[in-house]
C-alpha positions in Angstrom: -133.8 -30.4 -64.7 -134.2 -31.0 -61.0 -134.8 -27.4 -59.9 -131.7 -27.1 -57.6 -130.4 -23.6 -57.1 -126.8 -23.4 -55.9 -126.5 -20.1 -54.0 -123.9 -18.1 -52.2 -123.7 -14.5 -50.9 -120.8 -12.4 -49.9 -121.4 -10.0 -47.0 -119.7 -7.1 -45.3 -119.8 -9.1 -42.0 -121.6 -12.0 -40.3 -124.0 -10.1 -38.1 -127.4 -10.9 -39.7 -128.9 -7.6 -38.5 -126.1 -5.2 -39.3 -124.2 -6.4 -42.3 -125.3 -6.2 -45.9 -124.9 -8.6 -48.9 -122.6 -7.1 -51.4 -122.3 -10.0 -53.9 -124.7 -12.8 -55.0 -124.0 -15.8 -57.1 -126.2 -18.7 -58.1 -126.6 -21.4 -60.7 -129.7 -23.5 -61.4 -128.9 -27.2 -61.9 -126.0 -27.4 -64.4 -126.6 -24.0 -65.9 -123.8 -21.4 -65.9 -123.2 -19.4 -62.7 -124.7 -15.9 -62.6 -123.0 -13.5 -60.1 -122.8 -9.8 -59.5 -122.5 -7.0 -57.1 -125.5 -5.5 -55.4 -126.1 -2.1 -53.7 -124.8 -2.2 -50.1 -123.5 -0.1 -47.3 -120.2 -0.3 -45.5 -121.7 1.2 -42.4 -120.6 -1.1 -39.5 -118.7 -3.3 -41.9 -116.4 -5.9 -40.4 -112.9 -5.3 -41.7 -111.9 -9.0 -41.2 -114.9 -10.1 -43.4 -113.8 -7.6 -46.0 -110.3 -8.9 -45.9 -111.4 -12.6 -46.2 -113.7 -11.9 -49.2 -111.2 -9.5 -50.8 -113.7 -6.7 -50.8 -111.2 -3.9 -51.2 -109.5 -5.6 -54.2 -112.8 -6.4 -55.9 -115.1 -3.4 -55.4 -115.8 -0.3 -53.4 -119.1 1.4 -52.9 -118.8 3.9 -50.2 -122.3 5.4 -50.1 -125.4 3.4 -49.2 -127.4 2.6 -52.3 -131.1 1.6 -52.3 -132.0 1.1 -55.9 -132.5 -2.5 -57.2 -129.9 -3.8 -59.6 -130.1 -6.1 -62.6 -128.5 -8.8 -60.6 -131.2 -8.7 -57.9 -133.9 -8.5 -60.6 -132.5 -11.5 -62.4 -132.3 -13.5 -59.1 -135.8 -12.5 -58.3 -137.0 -13.6 -61.7 -135.0 -16.9 -61.4 -136.9 -17.9 -58.3 -140.3 -16.7 -59.4 -140.1 -18.3 -62.8 -139.0 -21.7 -61.3 -142.4 -23.2 -60.8 -143.2 -22.6 -64.5 -139.9 -24.0 -65.6 -139.5 -26.9 -63.1 -143.0 -27.6 -61.9 -142.1 -26.6 -58.4 -140.1 -23.9 -56.5 -136.3 -24.1 -56.6 -134.6 -26.0 -53.8 -131.6 -24.0 -52.6 -128.3 -25.8 -52.1 -125.4 -24.0 -50.2 -122.6 -24.2 -47.8 -124.7 -22.3 -45.3 -128.1 -21.8 -47.1 -130.1 -20.6 -44.2 -127.6 -17.7 -43.7 -128.0 -16.7 -47.3 -131.7 -17.2 -47.5 -132.3 -15.2 -44.3 -130.2 -12.4 -45.8 -132.2 -12.5 -49.1 -135.6 -12.6 -47.3 -134.6 -9.7 -45.1 -133.1 -7.6 -48.0 -136.2 -7.9 -50.2 -139.0 -8.7 -47.8 -139.8 -11.6 -50.1 -142.4 -14.2 -49.3 -139.9 -17.1 -49.8 -140.2 -18.1 -53.4 -137.9 -21.1 -52.9 -138.8 -24.6 -51.6 -139.4 -24.8 -47.9 -136.4 -27.0 -47.2 -132.8 -26.1 -48.3 -129.9 -28.5 -48.7 -126.8 -27.7 -46.6 -123.8 -29.5 -48.1 -122.0 -29.2 -44.7 -124.8 -31.3 -43.1 -125.1 -33.6 -46.1 -121.4 -34.4 -45.6 -122.1 -35.7 -42.2 -123.9 -38.7 -43.7 -121.6 -39.2 -46.6 -118.4 -39.1 -44.5 -119.9 -40.4 -41.2 -119.0 -37.4 -39.0 -120.6 -36.2 -35.8 -120.7 -32.6 -36.8 -121.1 -30.6 -40.1 -117.9 -30.1 -42.0 -116.7 -26.7 -43.3 -116.8 -26.3 -47.0 -113.0 -26.5 -47.2 -112.9 -29.7 -45.1 -115.7 -31.5 -47.1 -114.0 -30.5 -50.4 -110.7 -32.1 -49.1 -112.7 -35.3 -48.2 -114.3 -35.3 -51.7 -110.9 -34.9 -53.3 -109.7 -38.0 -51.4 -112.2 -40.0 -53.5 -110.7 -38.6 -56.7 -113.2 -36.0 -57.6 -112.1 -32.6 -58.8 -113.7 -29.7 -57.0 -112.7 -26.0 -57.5 -111.1 -24.3 -54.5 -113.6 -22.1 -52.7 -112.3 -18.5 -53.0 -114.8 -16.3 -51.0 -116.3 -15.0 -54.2 -120.0 -15.7 -54.8 -119.4 -17.3 -58.2 -116.4 -19.4 -57.0 -118.1 -20.7 -53.9 -121.2 -21.6 -56.0 -119.0 -23.7 -58.4 -117.2 -25.4 -55.4 -120.5 -26.1 -53.6 -122.1 -27.5 -56.7 -119.2 -29.8 -57.6 -119.0 -31.0 -54.0 -122.7 -31.7 -53.9 -122.7 -33.8 -57.0 -119.5 -35.6 -56.0 -121.0 -36.5 -52.5 -124.1 -37.9 -54.2 -121.9 -40.2 -56.3 -119.7 -41.1 -53.3 -122.8 -42.0 -51.3 -124.1 -44.3 -54.1 -120.7 -46.1 -54.5 -120.3 -46.6 -50.7 -123.6 -48.4 -50.2 
């Protein structure tokens, strides 16, 4: 096990100060994806964000909730048990990991239990595909598929985006090895 944690959050908007996480998904290395809803508020929610991540079709919590959930507790335990299991903190991999990690840090006031550096697959794609700017998750997946790798379609669910990110990450590692 390498200690990679593929992570994604779904939020009620993109404003880091006003919008809550409502869904978290993660998978450590090749383990199954764990995902679930967490307490959140729709106060100041961005309707466009809710449309994109199919919020109204998938859940509805109208009142702000503040109690921790089993999903949050499990994620907390995942990160805090990592040094014992892997010998070092988990390294987060995501399509925009700094966005997700900032959200988690702000939500729980954690001292970051993950490794100092995160892996952004959009930036990784710059080196693999020789681009001048980071690629969106959809664009880098299209590029990976051109090399014959199967990658699930990102679907703006935490679990689905974790699966897509993980598949794209491992495919890009193989592409970079074969292109040398």
